[in-house]
C-alpha positions, 0 to 999 in steps of 0.5 A: 499500500502506498500513500501519495498526495496524487497520482504524480506524486507516485515515485517509481510508479512505472516501475512499480507497475512493471514488477506487479504485472508478472508477479500477480499475486506476489506483488500487490501494489494498492495506492492511497491518494489523497487527491481521490481518498483524502488523508489516510484514515485508519478505517479506510487503511483497514479496508483496503488491507484486510485481504492482506491481513495475515501477511507480514506488515512492514510499514514506513513514513512519518508518525502521524502516518504510522500511528493510522496504519498501525491503528488500522492494522490493530482493528484487523487483529493484527498483533503489534509484535508482527508489524515492523517499523521505519521512520523517516526524519530528518536528522538534527545533527551531522552524525559523522561530525566529532562529537563534543567531550563526553560528560556525565555518566560513569566508568563501566566495563563493557562486555560485548558478544558480537559475531560470535565472539565476546570482547571486554571493553573499558567504557569512560564515563560520559561516552556513548556505548557504540563510540566505545565499540567503534573505538575498539575496532569492533563492526557494530551495526549503525546509521543515524547515531540519533536514536531514530534508525534502530540500526544499532539496537542490541540486547541488554543481558546485564547491568543498566544504561541510560539512552539519551534519546530513543524514537524507534524502540517500543515499550515491548522492545525495551521490556525485552531488554533491547537498547540503542548503542548510539544512545546508551551510557551506563548506569552500573559498573558492569554492562553486558549486551548481544547482538 
């Protein structure tokens, strides 16, 4: 399901038609056009998505749109755990600029399970977990470094951290111990994570 302002706003419209035609039944492209259907509403989205409620939903867009789609999927009985979401937001800062000197937090020891190996690293006060991993030469996954993409998510298995910013992990993720390495600073002397 692809929501756009009007037909002229549909990016890759011709390419999508070309892909969908020979893949009938495997690739279905449904269009929501504001010019015809108005602003996306959960009842309309639910009606369009009803035949596909058993499929795995991946949603993407700004937060108000994601809220409408989540509501629509909830009306169809789709469990929240099955829904995957990606948000597109403008970054507030340049993630590749040198960060200011760290402040706050405490010194800690970070134990990391990554790529089948365990490493124990010193963690300086105020430094973000991702920076500790990168400085140690580990290839930890990341993208935005702003707490909005989720690419750096890992699972906290021991200790406690505080995240400076989080726009991607939901309450269920946090309850399962997931954290964002790019935003985490230690709150306990020993922290353990796994990827």
